[in-house]
C-alpha positions in Angstrom: 83.7 162.9 235.3 84.7 159.9 233.4 87.8 157.7 233.1 88.4 159.5 229.8 88.6 162.8 231.7 91.2 161.3 234.1 93.3 160.0 231.2 93.0 163.3 229.3 94.0 165.5 232.2 97.1 163.4 232.8 98.0 163.5 229.2 97.4 167.3 228.9 99.4 168.0 232.0 102.6 167.4 230.0 102.6 171.1 229.2 104.8 171.9 226.2 108.0 173.6 227.4 109.3 176.8 225.7 112.5 175.1 224.4 110.4 172.4 222.7 110.4 173.5 219.1 108.9 170.2 217.9 105.4 171.3 218.7 104.0 174.4 216.9 103.2 177.3 219.3 99.5 177.2 218.2 99.3 173.6 219.3 101.2 174.2 222.5 98.7 177.0 223.3 95.7 174.8 222.5 97.0 172.1 224.8 97.6 174.6 227.6 94.1 176.0 227.3 92.6 172.5 227.2 94.4 171.6 230.4 93.1 174.7 232.1 89.6 173.9 230.9 89.8 170.3 232.2 91.0 171.5 235.6 88.4 174.3 235.8 85.6 171.8 235.0 86.3 169.8 238.3 83.4 170.0 240.7 84.9 168.1 243.6 82.5 165.2 243.1 85.0 163.1 241.1 86.2 161.2 244.1 89.7 160.2 245.1 90.4 158.9 241.6 89.8 162.5 240.3 92.3 163.8 242.8 94.8 161.1 241.8 94.4 162.1 238.1 95.1 165.8 238.9 98.2 165.0 241.0 99.4 162.7 238.2 99.0 165.5 235.7 101.5 167.8 237.4 104.4 166.4 235.3 106.5 169.3 234.2 108.7 172.0 235.9 107.4 175.0 233.9 103.6 175.0 233.6 103.3 178.7 232.7 100.4 179.1 235.2 98.3 176.2 234.0 98.7 174.2 237.2 97.1 177.0 239.3 93.8 175.7 237.9 94.7 172.2 239.1 95.6 173.4 242.6 92.3 175.2 242.7 90.5 172.1 241.6 92.1 170.1 244.4 90.7 172.6 246.9 87.1 171.7 245.7 87.3 168.1 246.9 85.9 167.0 250.2 88.8 166.6 252.7 88.7 162.8 252.9 88.6 162.4 249.1 91.6 164.8 248.8 93.7 162.8 251.3 92.8 159.5 249.8 93.3 160.7 246.2 96.7 162.2 246.9 98.0 158.9 248.4 96.4 157.0 245.5 98.9 159.0 243.3 101.8 158.1 245.7 104.1 156.9 242.9 103.4 159.9 240.8 103.8 162.3 243.7 107.4 161.0 244.2 108.2 161.5 240.5 106.7 165.0 239.7 108.9 168.1 240.1 109.5 169.1 243.7 107.6 172.4 243.2 104.5 170.5 242.2 104.8 167.9 245.0 105.4 170.6 247.5 102.3 172.5 246.4 100.2 169.3 246.6 101.4 168.5 250.1 100.9 172.0 251.3 97.4 171.9 250.0 96.9 168.7 251.9 98.2 169.9 255.2 96.3 173.2 255.0 93.0 171.6 254.1 90.2 171.2 256.6 90.3 168.4 259.1 90.0 165.0 257.6 92.3 165.4 254.6 95.6 164.7 256.3 93.9 162.1 258.5 92.7 160.2 255.4 96.1 160.4 253.8 97.8 159.2 257.0 95.4 156.2 257.4 95.6 155.0 253.8 99.5 155.3 253.5 99.8 152.7 256.3 98.6 150.0 253.9 101.1 150.9 251.2 104.3 148.9 250.6 107.3 150.0 252.6 109.3 151.3 249.6 106.4 153.6 248.6 106.0 154.8 252.2 109.8 155.6 252.3 109.7 157.6 249.1 106.7 159.6 250.3 108.5 160.1 253.7 111.6 161.4 251.8 109.4 163.9 249.9 107.7 165.1 253.1 111.1 165.3 254.9 112.5 167.3 252.0 109.6 169.8 252.0 109.6 170.1 255.8 113.4 170.8 255.9 113.8 173.3 253.1 110.8 173.9 251.0 107.0 174.1 251.2 106.4 172.9 254.7 109.0 174.9 256.7 106.4 176.8 258.8 106.0 175.2 262.2 102.2 174.8 261.8 102.8 172.8 258.6 105.3 170.3 260.1 104.3 166.9 261.5 100.8 166.8 260.0 101.7 164.1 257.5 102.7 161.0 259.4 104.2 158.3 257.2 105.4 155.2 259.0 109.0 154.3 258.4 109.9 150.8 257.1 
């Protein structure tokens, strides 16, 4: 995939919401379909940058099922690329809706060995404010959301500042 694909999937991830009457329905549907096509085209060979683009594309609360293709695409990446790519999108991960960040983090912790380890290693080199925001997201999901199962807790290890 190209850098153009990375930019395009991020832009297309801004799925038109039902209450947005500024975009004609036909155009909204075309954009939704194009996002799904982009996500479905992922082979897993796009590297950590491809993972980061997908995570960055998960921008709206209501995706009307389009993001299922993105989550499926994340599962096609080698574990180390998945872990590195998710942390490359650290800033976006802290800004996307909680349902989307929870699904991404759950995908990470339930991936084969190597994914969470890569994430945990790379996060150590990030500035303290970024680590703290990621830690807050993980704490939130471990306490009340996506990572409440005992087997999902404690896998992501973000050092505190």
